[in-house]
C-alpha positions as CSV (number, residue, x, y, z in Angstrom):
1,M,111.3,-129.9,92.4
2,K,112.3,-132.3,95.4
3,R,115.7,-130.8,95.5
4,I,113.9,-127.3,95.6
5,D,111.8,-128.0,98.3
6,F,114.6,-129.2,100.4
7,F,116.3,-125.9,100.2
8,V,113.1,-123.9,100.9
9,K,112.4,-126.1,104.1
10,R,115.8,-125.4,105.2
11,V,115.7,-121.6,104.8
12,D,112.1,-121.9,106.7
13,L,114.1,-123.6,109.4
14,T,116.7,-121.2,109.6
15,I,114.0,-118.4,109.7
16,V,112.1,-119.9,112.7
17,L,115.1,-120.4,114.7
18,I,116.9,-116.9,113.9
19,S,113.6,-115.4,114.5
20,S,113.1,-117.3,118.0
21,L,116.6,-116.1,118.9
22,M,115.8,-112.5,118.1
23,M,112.7,-112.6,119.9
24,F,114.3,-113.7,123.3
25,I,117.3,-111.2,122.6
26,V,115.1,-108.2,122.2
27,L,113.0,-109.4,125.3
28,N,115.9,-109.4,127.6
29,L,117.3,-105.7,126.1
30,P,117.1,-103.0,128.7
31,F,114.6,-101.0,126.8
32,K,111.1,-102.2,125.2
33,A,107.9,-101.5,124.2
34,K,105.1,-101.0,126.5
35,P,103.7,-104.4,127.5
36,F,100.2,-103.3,127.2
37,G,100.6,-100.3,124.7
38,D,98.0,-97.7,125.9
39,I,96.0,-100.6,127.6
40,T,92.9,-100.2,125.4
41,F,93.5,-102.8,123.1
42,H,94.4,-105.3,125.9
43,E,91.5,-104.4,128.1
44,E,88.8,-105.0,125.4
45,S,90.0,-107.9,124.0
46,K,90.2,-109.4,127.8
47,N,86.6,-108.4,128.3
48,L,85.5,-110.1,125.0
49,A,87.2,-113.3,125.5
50,L,86.2,-112.9,129.4
51,F,82.2,-112.5,127.7
52,I,82.7,-115.4,125.6
53,K,83.6,-117.5,128.4
54,G,80.7,-116.1,130.0
55,K,82.2,-114.6,132.9
56,I,81.4,-110.9,132.3
57,P,78.1,-109.2,131.0
58,Y,77.7,-107.9,127.7
59,D,77.7,-104.4,129.2
60,Q,81.3,-104.6,129.8
61,V,82.2,-105.6,126.4
62,V,83.4,-102.6,123.6
63,I,85.3,-101.8,120.7
64,T,86.3,-98.4,120.9
65,K,89.4,-98.0,118.6
66,A,90.3,-100.1,115.7
67,P,88.4,-103.5,115.9
68,G,91.6,-105.4,114.3
69,P,93.7,-105.8,117.7
70,I,90.3,-107.2,119.4
71,L,90.0,-109.6,116.9
72,F,93.6,-110.7,116.8
73,Y,94.1,-110.9,120.6
74,T,90.7,-112.5,121.6
75,P,91.5,-115.8,120.0
76,A,94.8,-115.8,122.2
77,Y,93.0,-114.8,125.5
78,L,90.3,-117.5,124.7
79,L,93.3,-120.2,125.7
80,A,94.2,-118.4,129.0
81,P,92.7,-119.4,131.8
82,A,89.1,-117.1,132.7
83,D,91.2,-115.9,136.4
84,A,94.7,-115.5,134.1
85,T,96.3,-112.0,135.6
86,D,97.4,-109.3,132.8
87,N,100.9,-110.6,132.8
88,Q,99.6,-114.2,132.1
89,L,97.4,-112.7,129.7
90,W,100.2,-110.6,127.8
91,V,102.8,-113.9,127.6
92,Y,99.6,-115.6,125.7
93,G,99.6,-112.2,123.3
94,V,103.4,-112.4,122.9
95,V,103.5,-115.9,121.9
96,F,100.6,-115.9,119.3
97,T,102.4,-112.4,117.9
98,S,105.5,-114.1,117.6
99,I,104.2,-117.0,115.7
100,S,102.1,-114.3,113.6
101,I,105.4,-112.2,113.0
102,T,107.5,-115.5,112.4
103,I,104.8,-116.5,109.7
104,S,105.2,-112.8,107.9
105,L,109.2,-113.5,107.8
106,L,108.4,-116.7,106.0
107,L,106.0,-115.4,103.7
108,I,108.0,-112.0,103.0
109,F,110.6,-114.7,101.8
110,R,108.2,-116.3,99.5
111,I,107.1,-112.9,98.3
112,G,110.7,-111.7,97.3
113,T,111.3,-114.9,95.4
114,S,108.0,-114.6,93.6
115,F,108.7,-111.2,92.4
116,F,112.3,-110.9,92.0
117,S,114.6,-114.0,93.1
118,K,115.2,-116.0,96.1
119,E,118.3,-114.8,96.7
120,V,116.3,-111.2,97.2
121,G,113.9,-113.2,99.1
122,F,116.8,-114.1,101.4
123,L,118.0,-110.4,101.7
124,S,114.7,-109.3,102.6
125,V,114.7,-111.7,105.6
126,V,118.5,-110.7,106.2
127,L,117.7,-107.0,106.7
128,F,114.8,-107.8,109.1
129,F,117.5,-109.6,111.1
130,L,119.8,-106.9,110.5
131,F,117.4,-104.0,112.5
132,P,114.8,-106.5,114.1
133,I,112.2,-103.4,115.0
134,H,109.6,-106.1,114.2
135,C,110.8,-108.2,117.6
136,Y,110.2,-104.9,119.2
137,Y,106.7,-104.2,118.5
138,S,106.0,-108.1,119.0
139,L,106.4,-107.7,123.0
140,G,103.5,-105.4,123.3
141,I,99.7,-105.9,122.8
142,M,99.3,-103.1,119.9
143,A,98.4,-102.7,116.5
144,E,101.7,-102.6,115.1
145,A,102.2,-106.5,115.0
146,P,98.4,-107.4,113.5
147,A,98.8,-104.8,110.9
148,F,102.6,-105.9,109.6
149,F,100.9,-109.7,109.5
150,S,97.9,-108.2,107.6
151,L,100.3,-106.4,105.0
152,T,102.2,-109.2,104.3
153,L,99.2,-111.5,103.7
154,A,98.1,-108.5,101.0
155,I,101.3,-108.5,99.3
156,Y,101.6,-112.3,99.3
157,G,98.1,-112.4,98.1
158,W,99.1,-110.2,95.3
159,S,102.1,-111.6,94.7
160,I,99.9,-114.8,93.9
161,A,97.6,-112.9,91.6
162,F,100.0,-111.1,89.9
163,H,101.7,-114.3,88.4
164,K,98.3,-116.2,88.2
165,P,95.6,-113.9,88.0
166,K,93.0,-116.6,87.2
167,K,93.6,-118.1,90.8
168,K,91.4,-116.9,93.2
169,I,93.5,-118.0,96.2
170,G,95.6,-114.9,95.3
171,W,92.6,-112.5,95.4
172,V,91.3,-113.9,98.4
173,F,94.4,-113.5,100.4
174,L,94.9,-109.8,99.2
175,I,91.3,-109.2,100.0
176,L,91.4,-110.7,103.4
177,G,94.9,-109.0,104.0
178,M,93.8,-105.0,102.9
179,W,90.7,-106.0,104.8
180,F,92.6,-106.9,108.4
181,L,95.2,-104.3,107.8
182,I,92.6,-101.2,107.7
183,L,90.6,-102.9,110.7
184,N,94.2,-102.6,112.5
185,R,95.1,-99.3,110.9
186,P,91.8,-97.5,109.7
187,N,94.7,-94.8,108.5
188,T,95.6,-97.4,105.9
189,V,92.1,-96.6,104.3
190,L,94.2,-94.4,101.5
191,L,95.7,-97.2,99.9
192,L,92.0,-98.1,98.4
193,G,91.6,-94.9,97.1
194,L,95.4,-95.1,95.5
195,G,94.6,-98.6,94.4
196,F,91.3,-97.4,92.2
197,L,93.9,-94.4,91.0
198,V,96.6,-97.2,89.5
199,V,93.2,-98.9,87.8
200,F,92.3,-96.0,86.6
201,Y,95.6,-95.0,85.2
202,A,96.1,-98.4,83.6
203,F,92.9,-98.2,81.7
204,F,94.6,-95.2,79.7
205,K,98.1,-96.0,80.1
206,N,98.8,-99.6,80.2
207,K,96.0,-102.0,78.5
208,P,97.8,-104.9,79.2
209,F,97.6,-104.5,83.0
210,F,94.3,-103.7,83.0
211,L,93.3,-106.4,81.0
212,S,95.0,-108.8,83.4
213,Y,94.1,-107.3,86.4
214,G,91.9,-104.4,86.2
215,K,88.5,-105.7,86.9
216,K,89.8,-108.0,89.6
217,M,91.3,-105.5,91.5
218,M,88.2,-103.1,91.4
219,V,86.2,-106.2,93.0
220,S,88.9,-106.7,95.4
221,F,88.9,-103.2,96.5
222,V,85.1,-102.9,96.5
223,C,85.2,-106.3,98.7
224,V,87.7,-104.8,101.3
225,G,85.4,-101.6,101.6
226,L,82.5,-103.3,102.4
227,L,84.0,-105.9,104.6
228,G,85.8,-103.0,106.5
229,L,82.7,-101.1,106.5
230,G,80.7,-104.1,108.3
231,I,82.9,-104.6,111.0
232,L,83.3,-100.8,111.9
233,Q,79.2,-100.7,112.2
234,L,79.3,-103.9,114.0
235,A,81.7,-102.0,116.5
236,K,79.8,-99.2,116.9
237,I,76.7,-101.5,117.5
238,I,78.4,-103.3,120.3
239,T,79.9,-100.2,121.9
240,R,76.8,-98.0,121.6
241,T,76.6,-95.6,124.6
242,K,78.5,-98.0,126.9
243,S,81.8,-95.7,126.2
244,G,82.2,-92.1,125.2
245,A,85.3,-92.9,123.0
246,N,85.1,-93.5,119.3
247,Q,86.9,-93.4,115.9
248,E,85.8,-90.0,115.2
249,A,86.9,-88.4,118.4
250,L,90.0,-89.9,118.5
251,F,91.0,-89.0,115.1
252,Y,90.1,-85.3,115.9
253,Y,92.0,-85.8,119.1
254,V,95.4,-87.1,117.1
255,A,95.3,-84.3,114.4
256,H,94.9,-81.8,117.1
257,Q,98.0,-82.9,118.6
258,G,99.4,-83.1,115.0
259,R,99.1,-79.3,114.7
260,F,101.6,-78.6,117.3
261,Q,104.2,-81.6,116.4
262,F,107.2,-79.8,115.2
263,R,105.3,-76.3,115.0
264,E,108.0,-74.2,117.3
265,E,110.3,-77.3,117.7
266,P,111.3,-78.8,114.5
267,T,114.3,-80.5,115.7
268,D,112.7,-81.9,118.9
269,F,112.2,-85.9,118.1
270,R,111.4,-86.5,121.9
271,F,108.3,-88.5,122.2
272,W,104.7,-86.7,122.8
273,E,104.0,-87.5,126.7
274,S,104.2,-85.3,129.7
275,D,107.0,-87.2,131.4
276,V,109.1,-87.2,128.3
277,R,109.0,-83.5,127.3
278,P,107.1,-81.3,129.7
279,D,109.6,-78.4,129.1
280,S,108.4,-78.5,125.4
281,K,106.9,-75.3,124.3
282,D,104.8,-77.4,121.8
283,Y,103.7,-79.6,124.1
284,Q,102.4,-76.9,126.2
285,N,100.9,-75.4,123.6
286,W,98.9,-78.1,123.0
287,N,97.8,-78.5,126.1
288,K,97.0,-74.8,126.2
289,S,95.0,-75.3,123.1
290,G,93.4,-78.2,124.1
291,T,92.0,-76.1,127.2
292,A,90.9,-73.3,125.1
293,L,88.7,-75.6,123.1
294,S,87.3,-77.1,125.8
295,A,86.1,-73.4,126.9
296,V,84.7,-73.0,123.5
297,M,82.5,-76.2,123.8
298,D,81.1,-75.1,127.2
299,H,80.4,-71.3,125.7
300,T,78.7,-72.9,122.7
301,H,77.5,-75.6,123.6
302,Q,78.9,-77.5,120.1
303,S,79.8,-81.0,119.7
304,Y,83.9,-82.0,120.5
305,A,84.2,-82.9,116.6
306,E,82.7,-79.5,115.3
307,V,84.9,-77.4,117.5
308,Y,87.9,-79.3,116.8
309,K,87.4,-79.7,112.9
310,K,86.9,-76.0,112.9
311,F,90.2,-75.2,114.6
312,L,91.9,-77.8,112.3
313,I,90.8,-76.3,109.2
314,D,91.5,-72.3,110.3
315,D,94.8,-73.2,111.5
316,V,95.7,-74.5,108.1
317,L,94.6,-71.7,106.6
318,E,96.4,-69.4,109.1
319,H,99.3,-70.8,108.8
320,P,99.9,-72.7,105.5
321,G,103.9,-72.8,105.6
322,L,104.2,-74.1,109.2
323,F,101.4,-76.7,107.8
324,I,103.8,-77.5,105.0
325,R,107.1,-77.6,107.0
326,Q,105.4,-79.8,109.6
327,F,104.3,-82.4,107.0
328,F,107.8,-82.9,105.5
329,V,109.3,-83.1,109.4
330,K,107.0,-85.4,110.4
331,C,107.5,-87.9,107.0
332,F,111.3,-87.4,108.3
333,Y,110.7,-88.5,111.5
334,G,108.4,-91.7,110.7
335,Q,112.0,-92.9,109.4
336,V,114.1,-92.6,112.3
337,Y,114.2,-94.5,115.6
338,F,115.1,-93.1,119.0
339,I,114.4,-94.9,122.7
340,N,112.1,-93.1,124.7
341,S,111.8,-95.6,127.4
342,V,115.2,-95.0,128.7
343,Q,116.8,-91.8,129.6
344,P,120.3,-91.2,127.8
345,N,122.0,-91.1,131.5
346,K,120.4,-94.1,132.3
347,F,121.2,-96.0,129.2
348,D,123.6,-99.3,129.6
349,L,123.9,-101.8,126.7
350,G,126.9,-103.4,127.2
351,P,129.9,-101.1,125.9
352,F,127.2,-98.5,125.1
353,K,126.4,-96.8,128.5
354,G,125.3,-93.2,129.4
355,P,124.4,-90.2,126.9
356,V,127.7,-90.9,124.6
357,G,126.9,-94.8,124.3
358,Y,123.0,-93.9,123.9
359,W,123.7,-91.7,120.9
360,I,126.3,-94.1,119.2
361,F,123.7,-96.5,119.5
362,I,121.2,-94.5,118.2
363,L,123.2,-93.7,115.2
364,L,124.4,-97.2,114.4
365,I,120.8,-98.4,114.1
366,N,119.5,-95.5,112.2
367,S,122.8,-96.1,109.7
368,V,121.2,-99.6,109.0
369,N,117.9,-98.0,108.7
370,L,119.1,-95.2,106.1
371,I,121.1,-98.1,104.5
372,I,117.2,-100.0,104.2
373,V,115.7,-96.6,103.1
374,T,118.4,-96.1,100.4
375,G,118.0,-99.5,98.9
376,A,114.6,-99.1,98.5
377,L,115.0,-95.5,97.0
378,L,117.4,-97.0,94.4
379,F,114.9,-99.6,93.4
380,L,112.1,-97.2,93.0
381,F,114.3,-94.9,90.6
382,R,115.5,-98.2,88.4
383,E,112.3,-100.3,88.6
384,K,110.8,-99.1,84.9
385,K,107.7,-100.9,85.8
386,L,106.3,-99.9,89.1
387,I,102.6,-100.5,88.6
388,R,102.9,-104.1,89.0
389,Y,104.6,-103.0,92.8
390,W,101.5,-100.6,93.4
391,I,100.9,-102.2,96.7
392,F,104.4,-101.9,97.8
393,W,104.9,-98.4,97.2
394,G,101.3,-97.3,97.8
395,I,101.0,-98.4,101.7
396,I,104.2,-96.0,102.0
397,I,102.5,-93.3,100.2
398,S,99.3,-93.9,102.2
399,L,100.8,-93.7,105.6
400,L,103.1,-90.9,104.7
401,I,100.3,-88.8,103.5
402,F,97.7,-89.8,106.6
403,H,100.5,-89.0,109.2
404,G,102.2,-86.2,107.8
405,L,98.7,-84.3,107.4
406,T,97.8,-85.4,111.1
407,Y,100.1,-87.3,114.1
408,M,103.3,-89.2,113.2
409,E,104.9,-91.5,115.4
410,P,107.4,-94.0,113.6
411,R,105.4,-97.0,115.0
412,Y,102.6,-95.8,112.8
413,I,104.6,-96.6,109.6
414,F,106.1,-99.6,110.8
415,P,103.7,-102.1,109.0
416,S,105.0,-100.7,105.9
417,R,108.5,-102.0,106.1
418,V,107.1,-105.2,105.1
419,A,107.2,-103.1,101.7
420,L,110.2,-101.2,102.3
421,Y,112.3,-104.0,102.9
422,L,111.1,-106.0,99.9
423,M,112.0,-102.9,97.8
424,S,115.2,-102.3,99.6
425,A,116.4,-105.9,99.3
426,A,115.8,-105.7,95.4
427,G,117.3,-102.4,95.2
428,L,120.6,-103.6,97.4
429,Y,121.1,-106.6,95.4
430,S,121.5,-105.1,92.2
431,I,124.8,-103.1,93.4
432,P,127.2,-105.8,92.1
433,W,129.6,-106.2,95.2
434,I,126.4,-106.7,97.8
435,Q,125.2,-109.4,95.2
436,K,128.4,-111.2,95.4
437,I,128.1,-111.0,99.2
438,I,124.5,-112.4,99.4
439,N,125.5,-115.0,96.7
440,K,128.4,-116.5,98.7
441,I,126.1,-116.2,102.2
442,S,123.0,-117.6,100.7
443,F,125.0,-120.6,98.8
444,P,124.3,-123.1,101.6
445,F,120.8,-122.9,100.9
446,F,120.7,-122.4,97.3
447,P,123.9,-124.2,96.0
448,K,124.2,-123.8,92.1
């Protein structure tokens, strides 16, 4: 046992060192995530921290979007001086996020080891270092990293609960992870519904699974729902009328965007911003539609939600073919990555320069991503007991359905990469020549 613990500690140390190095490298790339995202989570976390310190009145405390990132970044901001600048707060937030991501990688190794083997756990982490998109999203005050950590905690809890269903700690981690995941990304609430379907399926088709886990899963899902509803209601109470923004209005705004995304330009993968695609027909039509709906609100005195809800329903019914095509294009778009912070003609990264270098680099990173997706598909096709991995494929399906029906950006799918990389590692490790390579690379950590 001491020998095994020694080699696991060696893996942990390696993960920490490489993760720190990767964070430093990504930090110094010529392109990076927006430091403060859309600024909302940063401002609201900062105000909550200042209120707790007694520096600003309660009237300035609001939670207008998902409350999870506010709960995640406020503790980091509390450690900063009361007069800290935004850039100083960013440093506190990013250090906190980087630590959380590194802890996630340590847990991912353990999940892979628990469900498959220590070599698969090792390969899971290697895949993250080959395509370090987690480092990229760690450098912004956004919901992506907290959601990533949340899902990791949930899957880690399931890995314990699956092997030791009578051990409470596994179910506690599963509940906390799913709860915080939904608080960071309310769109993941579909995972709860899918979880209930898995239990119902097991009741009729897989009695051993139901008898071992069914009741505890149902109780866990109910706890997650109640805890999530409680925090969302608390956020509404805190905000009240201090801000005109709310989750319902945000949903309709995003869904309205989605009705024009890839509508007449199914191959235009540029980011949805005016300074990126001002010449886009879809973007222009979206703006025109927003103006027209505002006129309807003024004329009929209907609420924002009523007018937008009617438009969304009518548009789908009138254009079912477009709706279906958009859904599948969005699902594909969620799996590929483009660099929008730097224009192709200004791209400069080592040997990759200008438009040609830009597209070669995009091709390289998406080739790695394609291999990862292929490994996951291989696992899903070969695995005979998929029900035990319900949370792995469940989170991917939930996010693809939600954003395929509304509005898609690759970053919205990012948290599910915890599950994707684990399944991919299991699938790729089943290929003999890859298995030999990984066994050879991991020999210093797991000598036979």
